[in-house]
TIBA-230294 format. One record per atom (N, C-alpha, C): residue in one letter; atom name; x, z, y. Coordinates in steps of 0.2 Angstrom, whole numbers, plus 5000, padded with zeros to 4 digits. Each point is the difference from the previous one (the first is absolute). Last residue first. Example, Ala and Ser with C-alpha at 12.3 -4.5 7.8 and 13.67 -1.06 7.14 Angstrom:
BEGIN
> res/atom/xx/zz/yy
> S/N/5064/5035/4989;
> S/CA/5004/5001/5006;
> S/C/4996/5003/5005;
> A/N/5002/5000/4972;
> A/CA/4996/5000/5006;
> A/C/5004/5000/5006;
This chain:
BEGIN
> res/atom/xx/zz/yy
> S/N/4901/4976/4892;
> S/CA/4996/5006/4998;
> S/C/5003/5006/4995;
> A/N/5001/4976/5020;
> A/CA/5005/5005/4994;
> A/C/4995/5006/5001;
> T/N/4988/4982/5010;
> T/CA/5006/5004/5002;
> T/C/5002/5001/4992;
> P/N/4990/4978/5006;
> P/CA/4998/5004/4999;
> P/C/5003/5005/5001;
> T/N/5000/4981/5017;
> T/CA/5001/5000/4992;
> T/C/4998/5006/4996;
> R/N/4989/4991/5021;
> R/CA/5005/4994/4997;
> R/C/5004/5002/4992;
> T/N/4978/5006/5019;
> T/CA/5004/5004/4996;
> T/C/5002/4994/4995;
> T/N/4988/5005/5028;
> T/CA/5006/4996/4995;
> T/C/4999/5003/4994;
> V/N/4981/5003/5018;
> V/CA/5005/5004/4997;
> V/C/5003/4994/4994;
> A/N/4989/4999/5027;
> A/CA/5000/5000/4993;
> A/C/5005/5001/4997;
> P/N/4992/5013/5024;
> P/CA/5004/4994/4998;
> P/C/4997/4998/4991;
> P/N/4981/5011/5017;
> P/CA/5007/5002/4994;
> P/C/5006/4994/4999;
> Q/N/4985/5000/5020;
> Q/CA/4998/4999/4997;
> Q/C/5006/5000/4993;
> A/N/5002/5015/5023;
> A/CA/4996/4993/5000;
> A/C/4998/5002/4992;
> S/N/4998/5021/5015;
> S/CA/5004/4995/4998;
> S/C/4998/4993/4997;
> G/N/4989/5020/5013;
> G/CA/5003/4994/5004;
> G/C/5007/4996/4997;
> V/N/4992/5021/4989;
> V/CA/4996/4997/5004;
> V/C/5004/4997/5005;
> P/N/5008/5007/4975;
> P/CA/4999/5002/5006;
> P/C/4996/4995/5003;
> L/N/4995/4998/4976;
> L/CA/5002/4999/5005;
> L/C/4999/5003/5008;
> P/N/4995/5010/4974;
> P/CA/4997/4998/5007;
> P/C/5004/4995/5004;
> F/N/4998/5016/4975;
> F/CA/5007/4995/5004;
> F/C/4997/4996/5007;
> L/N/4986/5011/4981;
> L/CA/5003/5005/5004;
> L/C/5006/4998/5005;
> G/N/4981/4990/4985;
> G/CA/5000/5000/5006;
> G/C/5003/5005/5004;
> V/N/5001/4994/4977;
> V/CA/5003/4994/5002;
> V/C/4998/5000/5010;
> F/N/4995/5021/4981;
> F/CA/5008/4998/5003;
> F/C/4999/4994/5004;
> R/N/4979/5004/4994;
> R/CA/5003/5005/5004;
> R/C/5007/4999/5001;
> E/N/4991/4988/4983;
> E/CA/4998/4998/5006;
> E/C/5002/5003/5006;
> A/N/5006/5005/4979;
> A/CA/5004/4996/5003;
> A/C/4995/4995/5005;
> V/N/4991/5019/4988;
> V/CA/5008/5002/5004;
> V/C/5002/4996/5001;
> A/N/4982/4995/4991;
> A/CA/4999/5003/5005;
> A/C/5006/5001/5003;
> A/N/4999/4992/4980;
> A/CA/4999/4993/5005;
> A/C/4999/5006/5006;
> D/N/5013/5007/4979;
> D/CA/4995/5002/5004;
> D/C/4999/4995/5006;
> G/N/5011/4989/4978;
> G/CA/4999/5008/5001;
> G/C/4994/5001/5005;
> G/N/5013/4976/5000;
> G/CA/4997/5004/4996;
> G/C/5001/5009/4999;
> I/N/4997/4973/5017;
> I/CA/4999/5007/4999;
> I/C/5001/5004/4993;
> T/N/5004/4972/5015;
> T/CA/5000/5005/4992;
> T/C/5000/5010/5004;
> L/N/4999/4973/5012;
> L/CA/5002/5007/4998;
> L/C/4997/5004/4995;
> D/N/4996/4975/5008;
> D/CA/5007/5001/5003;
> D/C/5004/5008/4997;
> G/N/4974/4990/4998;
> G/CA/5005/5001/4994;
> G/C/5009/5000/5001;
> A/N/4979/5001/5013;
> A/CA/5001/4994/5000;
> A/C/5007/5002/4993;
> G/N/4988/5019/5008;
> G/CA/4995/4994/4997;
> G/C/5004/4994/4998;
> V/N/5013/5016/5009;
> V/CA/4998/5002/4993;
> V/C/4996/4995/4996;
> A/N/5005/4999/5021;
> A/CA/5007/4998/4997;
> A/C/5000/5000/4993;
> D/N/4982/5008/5017;
> D/CA/5002/4991/5000;
> D/C/5006/4999/4995;
> A/N/4995/5023/5005;
> A/CA/4995/4998/4995;
> A/C/5000/4991/5000;
> L/N/5015/5013/5013;
> L/CA/5001/5003/4992;
> L/C/4994/4997/4996;
> T/N/5005/4987/5022;
> T/CA/4995/5008/5000;
> T/C/5006/4998/4992;
> R/N/5011/4990/5022;
> R/CA/4996/4997/4993;
> R/C/4998/5007/4998;
> H/N/5014/5004/5019;
> H/CA/5001/4992/5001;
> H/C/4994/4995/4993;
> G/N/5009/5024/5006;
> G/CA/4994/4999/4999;
> G/C/4996/4992/5003;
> H/N/5023/5010/4991;
> H/CA/5000/5002/5005;
> H/C/4994/4998/5004;
> L/N/5002/5003/4977;
> L/CA/5004/5004/5003;
> L/C/4998/4998/5006;
> V/N/4995/4983/4988;
> V/CA/4995/5006/5001;
> V/C/5002/5006/5001;
> A/N/5015/4982/5001;
> A/CA/4993/4997/5004;
> A/C/4997/5006/5000;
> I/N/5019/5002/4986;
> I/CA/5002/5000/5008;
> I/C/4992/4998/5003;
> L/N/4999/4999/4978;
> L/CA/5000/5005/5000;
> L/C/5001/5002/5009;
> T/N/5001/4977/4993;
> T/CA/4992/5002/4999;
> T/C/5002/5009/5002;
> A/N/5018/4987/4999;
> A/CA/4999/4998/5005;
> A/C/4993/5004/5003;
> P/N/5016/5005/4978;
> P/CA/4999/5003/5005;
> P/C/4997/4998/5010;
> D/N/4988/4997/4971;
> D/CA/5006/4996/5004;
> D/C/5000/5005/5009;
> C/N/4990/5016/4978;
> C/CA/4999/4992/5006;
> C/C/5004/4995/5002;
> E/N/4990/5028/4988;
> E/CA/5005/4992/4998;
> E/C/4997/4994/5003;
> I/N/4999/5026/5000;
> I/CA/4998/4996/5004;
> I/C/5003/4997/4998;
> V/N/4991/5023/4988;
> V/CA/5008/4995/5000;
> V/C/4997/4996/5004;
> A/N/4994/5027/5000;
> A/CA/4997/4993/5000;
> A/C/5006/4994/5001;
> D/N/5004/5024/4993;
> D/CA/4992/5001/5001;
> D/C/4996/4993/5002;
> P/N/5023/5005/4985;
> P/CA/4997/4997/5007;
> P/C/4995/5002/5001;
> A/N/5019/5006/4984;
> A/CA/4995/5006/5001;
> A/C/4997/4995/5005;
> A/N/5023/4996/4999;
> A/CA/4998/5001/4991;
> A/C/4993/5001/5001;
> S/N/5010/4981/5016;
> S/CA/4999/5008/5002;
> S/C/4998/5003/4994;
> P/N/5019/4977/5006;
> P/CA/4992/5005/4996;
> P/C/5000/5007/5001;
> G/N/5018/4987/5016;
> G/CA/4999/5001/4992;
> G/C/4994/5003/4999;
> R/N/5011/5000/5026;
> R/CA/5001/4996/4993;
> R/C/4999/5003/4993;
> A/N/4991/5011/5023;
> A/CA/5005/5001/4995;
> A/C/4999/4995/4995;
> V/N/4990/5014/5023;
> V/CA/5000/4993/4997;
> V/C/5007/5000/4994;
> E/N/4981/5020/5016;
> E/CA/5007/4998/4998;
> E/C/5000/4994/4996;
> V/N/4987/5015/5020;
> V/CA/5000/4994/4995;
> V/C/5005/4999/4997;
> R/N/4985/5021/5014;
> R/CA/5007/4997/4999;
> R/C/4998/4994/4995;
> G/N/4985/5019/5003;
> G/CA/5003/4995/5008;
> G/C/5005/4996/4998;
> G/N/4990/5014/4983;
> G/CA/5004/5003/5004;
> G/C/5002/4998/5007;
> G/N/4998/4982/4979;
> G/CA/4997/5005/5002;
> G/C/5004/5005/5004;
> V/N/5002/4975/4986;
> V/CA/4999/5002/5005;
> V/C/4997/5008/5001;
> V/N/5015/4980/4989;
> V/CA/4999/5008/4998;
> V/C/4996/5001/5007;
> V/N/5006/4976/4986;
> V/CA/5000/5000/5005;
> V/C/4996/5008/5000;
> R/N/5018/4982/4986;
> R/CA/4995/5007/5000;
> R/C/4997/5002/5008;
> F/N/5008/4975/4987;
> F/CA/5001/5004/5005;
> F/C/4995/5005/5000;
> R/N/5010/4978/4985;
> R/CA/4996/5005/5000;
> R/C/5003/5004/5007;
> Q/N/5000/4971/4995;
> Q/CA/5004/5007/5001;
> Q/C/4994/5005/4998;
> G/N/4996/4977/4999;
> G/CA/5004/5002/4995;
> G/C/5003/5007/5000;
> A/N/4987/4991/5017;
> A/CA/5003/4994/4999;
> A/C/5006/5002/4996;
> L/N/4986/5021/5004;
> L/CA/5002/4992/5004;
> L/C/5006/4997/4998;
> R/N/4984/5023/4997;
> R/CA/5002/4995/4995;
> R/C/4999/4993/5002;
> L/N/4999/5030/5006;
> L/CA/4998/4993/5001;
> L/C/5004/4995/4995;
> E/N/4988/5026/4998;
> E/CA/5005/4993/4999;
> E/C/5000/4997/5002;
> V/N/4993/5024/5007;
> V/CA/4998/4994/4999;
> V/C/5007/4995/4999;
> D/N/4989/5028/5004;
> D/CA/5006/4996/4998;
> D/C/4997/4993/4998;
> A/N/4989/5020/5016;
> A/CA/5001/4998/4995;
> A/C/5005/4997/4998;
> A/N/4986/5016/5018;
> A/CA/5004/4997/4997;
> A/C/4999/4998/4995;
> F/N/4989/5009/5025;
> F/CA/5001/4995/4995;
> F/C/5006/5001/4994;
> D/N/4992/5012/5022;
> D/CA/5001/5001/4993;
> D/C/5000/4997/4995;
> G/N/5004/4987/5023;
> G/CA/4994/5008/5000;
> G/C/5005/5003/4992;
> A/N/5002/4976/5012;
> A/CA/5000/5004/4995;
> A/C/4997/5004/4997;
> L/N/5001/4989/5020;
> L/CA/4995/4996/4996;
> L/C/5000/5007/4993;
> A/N/5016/5007/5015;
> A/CA/4992/5004/5003;
> A/C/4995/4994/4992;
> P/N/5028/4996/5000;
> P/CA/4992/5007/4998;
> P/C/4997/5001/5003;
> D/N/5010/4975/4995;
> D/CA/4997/5005/5006;
> D/C/4998/5006/4999;
> F/N/5019/4979/4994;
> F/CA/4995/5005/4998;
> F/C/4996/5004/5004;
> L/N/5016/4983/5004;
> L/CA/4995/4999/5002;
> L/C/4995/5005/4996;
> T/N/5024/4998/4995;
> T/CA/5000/5000/5007;
> T/C/4992/4999/5003;
> R/N/5006/5001/4978;
> R/CA/5003/5007/5000;
> R/C/4997/4998/5009;
> L/N/4997/4983/4990;
> L/CA/4995/5003/4997;
> L/C/5000/5008/5002;
> S/N/5016/4982/5001;
> S/CA/4996/4999/5006;
> S/C/4995/5007/5000;
> V/N/5014/4995/4982;
> V/CA/5002/5004/5005;
> V/C/4997/5000/5006;
> L/N/4994/4983/4986;
> L/CA/5002/5007/4996;
> L/C/4999/5004/5002;
> H/N/5006/4978/5010;
> H/CA/4991/5003/4999;
> H/C/5000/5006/4997;
> A/N/5022/4992/4999;
> A/CA/4998/5003/5006;
> A/C/4993/5000/5002;
> D/N/5008/4994/4979;
> D/CA/5001/5006/5000;
> D/C/4998/5001/5009;
> L/N/4998/4976/4994;
> L/CA/4994/5005/4997;
> L/C/5000/5009/5000;
> S/N/5010/4985/5022;
> S/CA/5001/4998/4992;
> S/C/4996/5007/4996;
> M/N/4994/4984/5021;
> M/CA/5004/5005/5000;
> M/C/5001/5001/4992;
> G/N/4999/4980/5022;
> G/CA/4995/5004/4992;
> G/C/5006/5006/5000;
> Q/N/5001/4972/5014;
> Q/CA/5002/5011/4999;
> Q/C/4994/5004/4995;
> G/N/5000/4974/5007;
> G/CA/5006/5001/4995;
> G/C/5002/5007/5000;
> E/N/4986/4992/5021;
> E/CA/4999/4998/4992;
> E/C/5006/5002/4998;
> C/N/4992/5018/5013;
> C/CA/5001/4993/5002;
> C/C/5001/4996/4994;
> P/N/4985/5022/5006;
> P/CA/5004/4998/4996;
> P/C/5003/4991/5000;
> P/N/4988/5018/5018;
> P/CA/4999/4997/4995;
> P/C/5005/4998/4997;
> A/N/5005/5021/5011;
> A/CA/4999/4995/5004;
> A/C/4996/4995/4994;
> A/N/5006/5028/5003;
> A/CA/5000/4993/4996;
> A/C/4997/4995/5004;
> F/N/5000/5024/5007;
> F/CA/5003/4993/5003;
> F/C/5000/4995/4997;
> V/N/4996/5020/4990;
> V/CA/4994/5000/5007;
> V/C/5003/4993/5004;
> G/N/5013/5010/4982;
> G/CA/4994/4994/4996;
> G/C/4997/4999/5005;
> G/N/5019/5014/5001;
> G/CA/5000/4992/5003;
> G/C/4992/4997/4999;
> W/N/5006/5022/4997;
> W/CA/4997/5000/5006;
> W/C/5002/4993/5002;
> R/N/4997/5007/4977;
> R/CA/4997/5002/5002;
> R/C/4998/5000/5009;
> G/N/5018/4993/4986;
> G/CA/4997/4996/5000;
> G/C/4995/5005/5001;
> L/N/5017/5010/5005;
> L/CA/5002/4995/5004;
> L/C/4992/4994/4997;
> A/N/5001/5021/4990;
> A/CA/4998/5003/5007;
> A/C/5003/4993/5003;
> I/N/5004/4999/4976;
> I/CA/4994/5002/5001;
> I/C/4996/5000/5009;
> L/N/5023/5001/4994;
> L/CA/4997/4992/4998;
> L/C/4994/5000/5001;
> V/N/5011/5020/5001;
> V/CA/5001/4997/5006;
> V/C/5000/4994/5001;
> P/N/4996/5014/4981;
> P/CA/4996/5001/5004;
> P/C/5000/4996/5007;
> E/N/5014/4997/4981;
> E/CA/4994/4995/4999;
> E/C/4995/5005/5008;
> L/N/5024/5001/4993;
> L/CA/4998/4996/5007;
> L/C/4994/5000/4997;
> A/N/5012/5012/4985;
> A/CA/4998/5004/5003;
> A/C/4999/4997/5009;
> L/N/5008/4990/4980;
> L/CA/4994/5002/4999;
> L/C/4994/5002/5006;
> G/N/5023/4996/4997;
> G/CA/4998/4995/5003;
> G/C/4992/5001/5003;
> R/N/5015/5017/4990;
> R/CA/5001/4999/5008;
> R/C/4999/4992/5000;
> P/N/4999/5005/4979;
> P/CA/4995/5005/5004;
> P/C/4999/4999/5008;
> T/N/5007/4980/4986;
> T/CA/5002/5006/5000;
> T/C/4995/5003/5003;
> L/N/4994/4976/4992;
> L/CA/5002/5003/5007;
> L/C/5000/5007/4996;
> E/N/5004/4978/4986;
> E/CA/4995/5005/5000;
> E/C/5002/5003/5007;
> Y/N/5005/4975/4988;
> Y/CA/5002/5003/5003;
> Y/C/4995/5006/5001;
> V/N/5009/4986/4977;
> V/CA/4995/5002/5005;
> V/C/5007/5005/5006;
> Q/N/5003/4982/4977;
> Q/CA/5002/5004/5005;
> Q/C/4994/5002/5006;
> V/N/4998/4995/4972;
> V/CA/5000/4997/5006;
> V/C/5002/5008/5005;
> S/N/4991/5000/4978;
> S/CA/5007/4999/4998;
> S/C/5001/4996/5009;
> A/N/4980/5007/4985;
> A/CA/5001/4996/5004;
> A/C/5007/4998/5002;
> P/N/4991/5014/4982;
> P/CA/5000/4993/5000;
> P/C/5002/4995/5007;
> P/N/5013/5018/4998;
> P/CA/4998/4995/4997;
> P/C/4990/5003/4999;
> P/N/5012/5010/5023;
> P/CA/4999/5001/4994;
> P/C/4998/4995/4994;
> L/N/5010/4995/5025;
> L/CA/4994/5006/4996;
> L/C/5001/4999/4994;
> K/N/5019/5000/5021;
> K/CA/4996/4995/4993;
> K/C/4993/5005/4998;
> H/N/5010/5002/5026;
> H/CA/5002/5003/4992;
> H/C/4995/4996/4996;
> H/N/5007/5006/5027;
> H/CA/4998/4994/4996;
> H/C/5001/5004/4992;
> E/N/4990/5008/5025;
> E/CA/5009/5000/4996;
> E/C/4996/4997/4996;
> V/N/4996/5011/5027;
> V/CA/5000/4993/4996;
> V/C/5004/5003/4994;
> V/N/5001/5012/5018;
> V/CA/4994/4998/5002;
> V/C/4997/4997/4992;
> D/N/5022/5007/5009;
> D/CA/4998/5005/4992;
> D/C/4994/4999/5002;
> A/N/5017/4987/5012;
> A/CA/4997/5005/5004;
> A/C/4997/5005/4994;
> E/N/5010/4979/4993;
> E/CA/5004/5004/5005;
> E/C/4998/5009/5002;
> E/N/4983/4983/4993;
> E/CA/5004/5004/4995;
> E/C/5008/5005/5001;
> L/N/4987/4983/5016;
> L/CA/4996/5008/4996;
> L/C/5002/5004/4996;
> D/N/5013/4978/5006;
> D/CA/4998/5009/5006;
> D/C/4999/5004/4995;
> R/N/4999/4980/4986;
> R/CA/5006/5005/5001;
> R/C/5001/5004/5007;
> L/N/4979/4990/4998;
> L/CA/5001/5001/4994;
> L/C/5009/5004/5001;
> R/N/4995/4984/5015;
> R/CA/4997/5007/5003;
> R/C/4999/5003/4993;
> Q/N/5012/4982/4996;
> Q/CA/5004/5002/5006;
> Q/C/4995/5006/5002;
> A/N/4990/4985/4986;
> A/CA/5004/5003/4998;
> A/C/5004/5004/5005;
> L/N/4984/4988/5011;
> L/CA/4997/5006/4991;
> L/C/5006/5001/4997;
> V/N/5005/4982/5013;
> V/CA/5000/5007/5005;
> V/C/4995/5005/4994;
> D/N/5006/4981/4991;
> D/CA/5007/5001/5001;
> D/C/4999/5008/5005;
> P/N/4981/4986/4991;
> P/CA/5005/5003/4996;
> P/C/5004/5005/5003;
> S/N/4981/4996/5017;
> S/CA/5003/4995/4998;
> S/C/5003/5005/4994;
> L/N/4976/5000/5008;
> L/CA/5006/5005/5001;
> L/C/5005/4996/4995;
> H/N/4977/4998/5003;
> H/CA/5003/4994/5007;
> H/C/5006/5005/5000;
> P/N/4984/5007/4983;
> P/CA/5003/4992/4998;
> P/C/5004/4997/5007;
> L/N/4991/5024/4989;
> L/CA/5004/4997/5007;
> L/C/5002/4995/5000;
> G/N/4991/5007/4980;
> G/CA/4996/5003/5005;
> G/C/5001/5000/5008;
> A/N/5014/4991/4983;
> A/CA/4991/4997/4999;
> A/C/4997/5003/5005;
> R/N/5023/5008/4996;
> R/CA/5000/4993/5005;
> R/C/4992/4998/4999;
> I/N/5003/5018/4987;
> I/CA/5002/5001/5006;
> I/C/4999/4994/5005;
> D/N/5003/4998/4979;
> D/CA/4992/5002/5001;
> D/C/5001/5002/5007;
> T/N/5020/4992/4989;
> T/CA/4994/4996/5003;
> T/C/4995/5003/5002;
> F/N/5016/5016/4993;
> F/CA/5001/4996/5006;
> F/C/4996/4996/5004;
> R/N/4990/5019/4984;
> R/CA/5005/4996/4999;
> R/C/5001/4994/5006;
> K/N/4987/5024/4999;
> K/CA/5000/4993/4999;
> K/C/5008/4999/4999;
> P/N/4986/5027/4999;
> P/CA/5005/4992/5001;
> P/C/4999/4995/4999;
> G/N/4982/5018/5011;
> G/CA/5002/4997/4996;
> G/C/5006/4997/5000;
> L/N/4986/5007/5016;
> L/CA/4995/4998/4996;
> L/C/5004/4998/4994;
> L/N/5011/4998/5022;
> L/CA/4996/5006/5002;
> L/C/4998/5003/4989;
> L/N/5010/4980/5008;
> L/CA/5005/5004/4997;
> L/C/4994/5007/4998;
> E/N/4998/4983/5018;
> E/CA/5000/4997/4991;
> E/C/5000/5004/4995;
> R/N/5006/5007/5024;
> R/CA/4990/5001/4999;
> R/C/5000/4994/4994;
> V/N/5021/5003/5002;
> V/CA/4999/5006/5002;
> V/C/4993/5000/4997;
> I/N/5009/4980/5010;
> I/CA/5001/5002/4994;
> I/C/4997/5008/4997;
> M/N/4997/4995/5022;
> M/CA/4994/4996/4997;
> M/C/5005/4999/4992;
> L/N/5015/5011/5016;
> L/CA/4991/5004/5000;
> L/C/4994/4996/4995;
> A/N/5020/4987/5004;
> A/CA/5003/5008/4998;
> A/C/4994/5003/4999;
> W/N/5002/4980/5012;
> W/CA/4998/5000/4993;
> W/C/5000/5007/4995;
> R/N/5013/4997/5025;
> R/CA/4995/4995/4997;
> R/C/5000/5000/4991;
> E/N/5011/5021/5012;
> E/CA/5001/4993/5000;
> E/C/4994/4997/4997;
> G/N/5001/5024/5001;
> G/CA/4998/4997/5007;
> G/C/5003/4992/4999;
> V/N/5005/5022/4987;
> V/CA/4993/4994/4997;
> V/C/4997/4995/5006;
> I/N/5021/5015/5002;
> I/CA/5001/5000/4991;
> I/C/4993/4995/5002;
> D/N/5004/5005/5022;
> D/CA/5006/4999/4998;
> D/C/5002/4997/4992;
> L/N/4980/5013/5010;
> L/CA/4999/4991/5001;
> L/C/5008/4998/4998;
> A/N/4998/5022/4997;
> A/CA/4996/4996/4997;
> A/C/5000/4994/5000;
> R/N/5013/5013/5016;
> R/CA/5001/4999/4993;
> R/C/4998/4997/4996;
> A/N/4988/5003/5020;
> A/CA/5006/4995/5000;
> A/C/5002/5000/4994;
> I/N/4985/5017/5000;
> I/CA/4996/4993/5002;
> I/C/5007/4995/4999;
> G/N/5006/5020/5004;
> G/CA/5000/5000/4991;
> G/C/4995/4993/5002;
> C/N/5017/5005/5017;
> C/CA/4996/5003/5000;
> C/C/4997/4995/4992;
> A/N/5022/4999/5013;
> A/CA/4996/5005/4994;
> A/C/4994/5000/4999;
> D/N/5015/4976/5007;
> D/CA/4996/5006/5004;
> D/C/4998/5006/4992;
> A/N/5009/4977/4998;
> A/CA/5005/5003/5004;
> A/C/4994/5005/5005;
> Y/N/4993/4982/4987;
> Y/CA/4998/5002/5008;
> Y/C/5006/5005/5002;
> S/N/5006/4979/4980;
> S/CA/4998/5008/5002;
> S/C/4997/5002/5009;
> R/N/5007/4977/4978;
> R/CA/4998/5004/5007;
> R/C/4999/5006/5002;
> K/N/5015/4994/4978;
> K/CA/4994/4998/5003;
> K/C/4999/5002/5007;
> T/N/5016/5003/4983;
> T/CA/5001/4995/5005;
> T/C/4994/4999/5003;
> A/N/5003/5019/4987;
> A/CA/5004/4999/5005;
> A/C/5002/4995/5006;
> M/N/4988/5003/4978;
> M/CA/4996/5002/5005;
> M/C/5003/4999/5006;
């Protein structure tokens, strides 16, 4: 990290930006919040990031103990990148940034979009504790061949990659359908009636769940979801 530009300022904000303030650094952290990924999977979520820049940012983040890489055990046996505890500690920072920036979102231009993981992370950003009240549920989302566990309770929501052991409800659909329903651009009943979405388990839980993630007042239409390469599991 010694060759990187620095603010030369003792403030903690400046010190943090010395480490994660380079272009693409926090976006890479975002792509790893839900678990480890291969190099190609990170690129799939950030298609405008060149391989050379990604490789350099990953090296920088490894030096700063934000990211580490290792090989998954057989049968996968592939190299993946994963956040360290220091990297995971950036999650509330990114959630706060997403919540702050959501109200300034402009309509997406051609070629813009968000990765599937970014949309799943945004559930933390958009979650409304007041709408949830005392609602508690364990919901499994099945999207583009991947499974995610979303747990709501105590005025909080947690999102993790992987199946739920005992979900109250299972929602299966393509990512675009889920985003349209969650953001209120399509009703759950319409998506189910059209055969674009299926519900397993408690339908009432699923209906309550999809209403907990309203877009910020004044925000634009949500950007399209990009799903190019399945993530390593």
